[in-house]
C-alpha positions in Angstrom: -7.5 347.5 160.7 -8.1 345.0 158.2 -5.4 342.7 159.4 -6.8 342.8 162.9 -10.3 342.3 162.0 -9.2 339.3 159.8 -8.1 337.4 163.1 -11.8 337.6 164.2 -13.8 337.6 160.9 -13.6 336.6 157.5 -12.7 339.8 155.7 -11.9 340.3 152.2 -8.2 340.7 151.6 -8.3 342.6 148.4 -10.6 344.9 146.4 -13.2 347.5 147.6 -12.2 349.3 151.0 -13.8 348.0 153.9 -15.7 351.0 154.9 -17.5 350.8 151.5 -18.4 347.2 152.0 -19.8 347.9 155.5 -21.9 350.9 154.1 -23.3 348.8 151.2 -24.0 345.8 153.4 -25.9 347.8 156.2 -28.0 349.8 153.8 -28.7 346.4 152.1 -29.8 345.1 155.5 -32.2 348.0 156.2 -33.8 347.7 152.6 -34.3 343.9 153.5 -35.9 344.8 156.8 -38.4 347.2 155.0 -39.1 344.5 152.3 -39.9 342.0 155.1 -42.3 344.3 156.9 -44.2 344.8 153.7 -44.4 341.2 153.1 -45.8 340.9 156.9 -48.3 343.4 156.3 -49.4 341.7 152.8 -50.3 338.8 155.0 -50.5 336.4 152.1 -47.4 334.1 152.9 -43.9 334.5 153.8 -40.6 332.7 153.0 -40.0 329.8 155.3 -37.6 331.5 157.8 -39.8 334.5 158.3 -42.9 332.1 158.5 -40.9 330.6 161.3 -40.0 333.9 162.9 -43.8 335.0 162.8 -45.0 331.8 164.2 -42.3 332.0 167.2 -43.4 335.6 167.6 -47.0 334.6 168.0 -46.2 331.8 170.3 -44.2 334.0 172.7 -45.5 337.4 172.3 -42.1 339.0 171.5 -42.0 341.1 168.7 -41.0 339.6 165.4 -38.0 341.8 164.9 -36.7 340.6 168.2 -37.4 337.3 167.3 -35.1 337.7 164.1 -32.3 339.0 166.1 -32.7 336.2 168.8 -32.8 333.4 166.1 -29.8 335.0 164.1 -27.7 335.0 167.4 -28.9 331.4 168.2 -28.1 330.1 164.6 -24.8 331.8 165.0 -24.1 329.9 168.1 -24.4 326.6 166.0 -21.7 327.7 163.8 -19.2 327.0 166.4 -20.0 323.2 165.9 -19.7 323.6 162.2 -16.4 325.5 162.5 -17.8 328.4 160.4 -15.8 331.7 160.7 -17.9 334.8 161.0 -18.2 337.6 158.6 -18.6 341.1 159.7 -21.7 341.2 157.5 -23.1 338.2 159.5 -23.2 340.1 162.8 -24.7 343.1 161.3 -27.3 340.9 159.5 -28.3 339.4 162.9 -28.8 342.7 164.3 -30.0 345.2 161.7 -32.8 343.3 159.9 -34.9 342.5 163.0 -34.5 345.9 164.4 -35.5 347.4 161.0 -38.4 345.0 160.6 -39.7 346.6 164.1 -39.4 349.9 163.0 -40.7 349.8 159.3 -43.9 347.6 160.4 -45.1 350.4 162.4 -45.2 352.7 159.3 -46.9 350.2 156.9 -50.7 349.9 157.0 -51.8 346.2 156.6 -53.3 345.5 153.3 -56.9 345.4 153.4 -57.4 342.5 151.0 -55.8 339.9 149.1 -55.2 341.8 145.9 -53.8 344.7 147.8 -51.6 341.9 149.7 -50.5 340.5 146.4 -49.5 344.1 145.2 -47.5 344.6 148.3 -45.9 341.3 147.9 -44.8 341.8 144.5 -43.3 345.2 145.4 -41.5 343.6 148.4 -39.8 340.9 146.4 -38.3 343.5 144.1 -37.3 345.8 147.4 -35.9 342.6 148.9 -34.1 341.6 145.6 -32.3 344.9 146.1 -31.5 344.6 149.6 -30.1 341.2 149.0 -28.0 342.1 146.1 -26.4 345.1 148.1 -25.7 342.8 150.9 -24.3 340.1 148.9 -22.3 342.5 146.6 -20.6 344.0 149.8 -18.9 340.7 150.3 -18.7 340.2 154.2 -20.0 337.1 154.7 -23.3 335.3 154.6 -26.4 335.7 157.0 -26.7 333.5 159.9 -29.1 331.1 158.3 -27.2 330.8 155.4 -24.0 330.0 157.1 -25.8 327.2 158.9 -26.9 325.9 155.6 -23.4 326.2 153.9 -21.8 324.7 157.1 -24.1 321.6 156.8 -23.2 321.2 153.3 -19.5 321.2 154.2 -19.7 318.8 157.0 -22.3 316.3 155.6 -21.1 316.4 152.0 -24.7 316.6 150.8 -25.6 318.9 147.8 -26.8 322.5 148.5 -30.4 321.9 147.2 -30.9 318.9 149.5 -29.7 320.6 152.7 -31.3 323.9 151.9 -34.6 322.1 151.3 -34.4 320.1 154.5 -33.8 323.2 156.5 -36.6 325.3 154.9 -39.3 322.5 155.1 -38.5 322.1 158.9 -38.7 325.7 159.6 -41.8 326.4 157.5 -43.4 323.5 159.1 -42.6 324.7 162.6 -43.8 328.2 161.5 -47.0 327.0 160.2 -47.7 325.0 163.4 -47.0 328.0 165.5 -49.2 330.3 163.2 -46.8 331.7 160.8 -48.4 332.8 157.5 -47.9 330.3 154.8 -49.8 331.0 151.3 -49.5 332.2 147.8 -46.7 334.7 149.2 -44.6 331.7 150.2 -44.7 330.1 146.7 -44.1 333.2 144.9 -41.1 334.3 146.9 -39.6 330.8 146.3 -39.8 331.4 142.4 -39.2 335.1 142.1 -36.3 336.0 144.5 -33.8 334.3 142.6 -34.3 335.8 139.1 -34.6 339.1 140.7 -31.5 339.1 142.7 -29.7 337.5 139.4 -30.7 340.7 137.6 -29.8 343.1 140.6 -26.6 341.6 141.7 -24.4 343.0 139.1 -25.2 346.5 140.0 -23.7 346.1 143.4 -21.1 343.2 143.3 -17.9 344.7 144.5 -15.9 341.7 143.8 -17.4 340.8 140.6 -18.1 337.1 141.6 -20.8 334.8 140.3 -24.0 334.9 142.2 -23.9 332.6 145.5 -27.1 330.8 145.1 -27.2 329.8 148.9 -27.3 333.6 150.1 -30.9 335.1 150.7 -30.1 337.9 152.8 -30.9 336.0 156.1 
């Protein structure tokens, strides 16, 4: 099975069994969807990609979860031109996070004011860090948006920080223009998510690799 899948996807050849990786990755993605739903209901800002997703949702009338799925597959289409090889986790990422957001957002009440929203957001960052660590720890490939970034880094020869910043400035700007939420949460996420994942990743890292700084679960 592993040999067959490796002809289509980038599959780890050694280490933990595939079934264990898939379960860890899928659980991590569901946790990420839960976290993003909390951030949405906090209404104090979002990370760049989710501000874009929310803005596109408002502009089209399509649920944000479905927007996340559609954007994920659209970005994966660009991988063809970047000669990126899909991971099993990449496909799961494109589907699971969006569906999870649409499910959980119906269960979480909207924060009544800024301070409740701030509390929501801090909890969401911790939960999201947990989900991202599980996803990365499974080692089944980057998310669609992260793969776009790493592919551009490879073909342009530009440093990761420059490509990542350029992409996030563009999507954040587009999201803001379409009505996506940009605010305190946007800044808080940018500074906090890295350290949180750094602490939690060793709990789930099946391959014991160093933290891949370009992965954020999307």
